[in-house]
N, C-alpha and C positions, 0 to 999 in steps of 0.2 A: 422300304428297301426289299428287293427280292433276294432270295438265296438259291443259287445254283450249286450243284455238287459235281465233282470230277477232279481232275481231267483223266478220263480213261483212255489209255493208249494200247492196252492189251499186249504188253511186252513180256518177253521171257528172257531177261538179261542173264549174264554170266553170274551175277551176284545171287540169283535165286531162280533157277529154271522152273518153268511152268508148262503144262500141257495146253496147247491152244484150244482144243475142244472144251476142256474144263474151264479155261479162263473166259472164253466167250459166253459159256453158259452162266458163269458167275457174274459177268457184267449184266446180263439180263436180270439175274436175281437181285443184284444191287439196285438196279433201276426200280424194280418192284418195291423194294424196301424203302428207297428214297421217296417214292410216291406216298407210301403209307406213313412215313415220318413227316410229311408236309413240305418237302423241298419244292421249289418252284420249277426247276429244270434240271436235267441230267445231261452232262456235257462230255463229249468225246474229243480226242485230239489226233491229228494225222501227221505221219511222216512216211518217207519212202526210202527203200534200198538200205535199211538199217538191219543189222544182223539179228536183232532180237525180235523181229516181226512186228515192230511198231505199226499200228493199224494204218494201212494205206487207203482204206475205203470206208468212210464214215456212214454214208447214207444207207447202205445195206444193213449195217448194224442197228441204226436207228429205226429202220423199217421193222426189224425183228422185235425191238423194244416196243414199238408202237402197238403191236398186236397183243402185248402182255400187260399194257398199262392203259389207264383211262384219262388221267388228268394232267400228269406231269408233262412239262414241255420238254422237247427233245432238241438238243443243241449241238451243232458242229462248232468246235471251239479250239482250233480253227480248221476250216476247210481251206486248203491252200489253192486258192482260186486260179492264180496264174499258171499252175501246173495242169489244169483241166480245161477242156473246151467248154465255154460258158453255156452253149446250147445243151450239151449233155448234162451239165449241172442243173440247168433249168428243168429239164425233163425229169431227172431223178428226184430233185427237190419237190417238184409238184406232186409226184407219186407219193413220196413220204408224207407230205402235208395232207394228201387225201387219206392215206392209210391211218394217220393219226387224228383225223378229223380236225385239222387246223392247229397242230401243236409244234410246228417246226420253227426253230430259231436258226438263222444262217449267220453265224459269226465266221468271217472270212479272213484269211491271212495271206501274207506274201510267200512264206517259205524263205529260209535263209541258208540252207545247206547247198553249196555249189554242186555236190554230187547229185542232188535231186534235179537241178536244172540241166546238168550235163546228161543225166540218164534219160531225160525226156527230150533232149536235143533243143533246149531253149536257152535264150540269153538271160542270165540273171540280172544284168544291169537294166533290163527293160521291164522288170517285174512291177514297178509302180504304175506306169502308163497302161500295162496289160491289165492290171487289176481294175483301174478306173474304167477302161473300155468294157471289161467283163461285167462290172456292176451295172452299167447302163444297159447292156444286152439282157441281163437277168431281169431288170425292171420291165423292159419292153416285152420280153418273152412272156412274163407273167401277166401283163396287162392287155396286150394287143392281140387281136385275132391273128393277124399276119403282119410281118414287118420285114424291112430290109435294113442292112447296116453296112456302112463303109468306113473303116477305120484303118489305123496304121497296122494293127495286129490281127484284126478279124474283119472279114468281109463276106457277106452272103445276101442273097436276094429272095424275097417273098417266102419266108419260112413261117411255120405255125407250130407252136408248142402246145400240145394237147395231151392230157387234161391240164386245165389251169389249177393252181392251188386253191384250197378252201379259203385261206386268209386273203382279204382284199385290202389294198391292191396287190399285196404279196406278203410272204412271211417276213418278219422283221429281219433287217440286215445290220450287221456290225462289222467294223474293221477291228480285228483282234490282233494284238501284238504290235510290234514296231515301237521301239523306244526312242525314235527320232521325232523331232518336232514336225518334220515333213509328213510323217504318218498321221499325227494328230490333225494337222491341217487338211490332209487329204480326206479323212473321215468327215470333218466339218464341211468341206466344200461339197462332198457327195451327198450330204444330208442323211448319213447313216449313223448308227450308234458307234461309240468308240470304247474299246477295251484297253484301258491303260495298264501296261504291264507293271505289276507290283514287285516282281522278283528282281533282286540285285540292283535296284535303282535307289539312290538317295531320295528321301521324302520330298526334298525341294524340287527334284526333277519330276516326280509324279505330279506335283502341284503345277509346274510349268506346262506339262503336257496337257493337263485338263484345261488350263487357261488358253493354250493355243487352239485346242479343239473348239472351245466356246467362241473365241474370237473369229475363227474361220467360218463357223456355222452362222454366227451373227452376220458376217459380211456377205454370206451367200443367201441371206434372207430366210434362214431356217428358224421358225419360231422356237422359243425356249422350251415349250412343252413337247416339241418333237426332238429335242436334243437329249440323247441318252448316254450316260456314262456308266461303265462297268469296270470292275477291277478284280484281279485274281492274284493271290499269292499263296505260297506254301503255308499250310497250317498243320501243326502237330498238337493235338489236344488229348489230354488224359486227366483223370481225377486230380493228379498232383503235377506240379511243375517238374519234379524229378522224373516221373514216368514219361512225360512229354519229351524231355531232353533225351531219354533213352531211345525213344522212337527215332529222333533225329540222328542219333549216333549209330543205331543199328541199321536203319533203312534209308533215310533220306540223304544224308551226306555221302555214304558209299556209292549210291546210285549217281549222285551229282558228280562225284569224282570220276566215275567211268564215262558218263555221257558228256560232260563238259569237254573231256579230252577227245572222245570219239567224234563229237560234232564239230571239233575244230575251234572251240571258243578261246582256248588258252594258248598263248604264245610266250616264248622266252624273250630275252632282251634283244636278240638278233632277229626276231620275227618268225622263228621256226615253231611249228606246232609242238606243244608239250605232250609227251606220250604217257606220263604218269604224274599224278598230283600227290605230293606229300600231305599228310594231315594238317600240317601247320601252314599250308599255302595261304597267302593273304586273301585269295578269292573266297575262301570259306567264311572269313569274317564279314566280307561284304554281303554274302548271301544271308548269313545269320541275322544281320541287322534288318533285312527286309522280310524275314519270316515272322510268323505269329506262332509262338510256342508257349505252351503252359497249360494251366488249369482253365476251366470255363471262364472264370473272371478275367484271367489274363487275355484270353481270346476276345472276350467282349470289348475290353479296353483297346485291343489292337484294331478291331473292326470299326470302333466308334470314329476313329479319325478318317476312315474312308466315307462313313456316312456324313461327317462334317464337311467333307470335300464335295458333297453333292452326288455321290454315286447312287445310281438307281438299282444296281445289281452288285452283289459281292459273291465271289466264288471262292470258298475255302478249298484250296487244292490239297486234298488229303491223300490222293492216290499216287503213291510212289511206284516205280517200275517193278519193285520186288513183289507187289500185289499180295500181301498177306491178308487174305480175304476176311477172316474173322476180326482181325485188328481194325481193318478199314470200316467194317460194319459197326464195330464198337465206337470208333470215333464219330461215325455218322450219327449214331444214336445219341451220343453225348452232345453233339452240336444241336440236334433237334430238341433234346430235352432241357438243356441248360443254357444254350446261347440264343437260339431263335426266339424263344418267348420274350426275351429282353427287348428285341427289336420289333417283334410283333406288337408289343404294348406301346411302342413309341417312346420308351423311357430313355432319357439322356442323363448320364451321370457325370 
C-alpha cells in the first residue's frame, strides 16, 4: 500500500488567518519533508471563488515543488476537470511531468459547488459527461501526435500537444471523490483509478462503492492489475488519544463547521441552507465516525480496514484549513515513524 500525504489547499480561513506568501513557501517545505520521511506522493486540492483563497491552480504549485524534490510523486487530488479546458490541462500536465521527470499523478474531480460552475458559465448538471469526454481528450493528447475530437461538449480539429509527458502512455489518472455509485461506475468504465471518499460515509457505503467500481471495470474489460483503488479520510494522530482528540476540537471540527456551512452542504428541514452549525449538530457525529483519530496504534487499526478492502493507496488527510505548520509536520513525522513501518513490513494484526 502506498501512502500519500495532504490535502493542501493553501487556505487562510477566518478561524486562523495566514499570509499567502508564507503559506505557499511552507507547502514547498512540507513537500521536501514528506519526501525525506518516505511518503509516496504529496497531494494538493482545488476550489474556486472561496473567500479564504482555496488554491484554484494546482499545476503551477506542483511545478514549484518539482524543482525542490527528487523522488516523491506529485498529485492533484483533485483537479476539477470539468471546470478547465482539457487541452490546457494536457499541456500544463505534460510540462509538470517533464519538470518532475515523470512524477505526476492526475487525480481528477467533478467539482460540486454551484458557485464554481456559475462563475465559469458552465452547466453543473453536465459535469459527468464533460469529465468523461475530457478524460478521453487527455489520453489522446498525451498519446497521439495530432488528433481531432468531436463531442457534445468539446470539438476541435487537427491539434497537437507538445511536449508529451515523460510517463507512457501518460501520467496515472484517477477519479477522485464522488460518493454516488454512478461515480464509481464511471471510473471503472473509463479504466482509471478510483478514489473512494472516506469522509462522512458509513463503512457499508465505502464497501459498496468499491464493489461498483470493480464490477464496472470488469465489465469494461479492464484487467484487475490495472484497477486501482485509493481512499482518503481525515486523520488526527498524536502520541496519545487525548492529544489527538484535542487536535480535532481545536482545528478540524471548527473548520468543518465553517466550511460545511459555506459550501452549502447543510440544510434545515425546509431545505434552506444552514448559516451556523451548533457544536451538537448530528453531522459532527457522522463525521467523527468516519475519521481516524488517536495514537499511532489507533491509526494503524483504522487504516487496516482500508487495506483489507484492497486499497492500493491511503491518504491520511492531516491538513486542516487552519494550517498550523509545526503541528502538521509533527503529525507527518509520527505517521512516518510509527505507522508507515507497520504497513511497509506487510504485517497484519
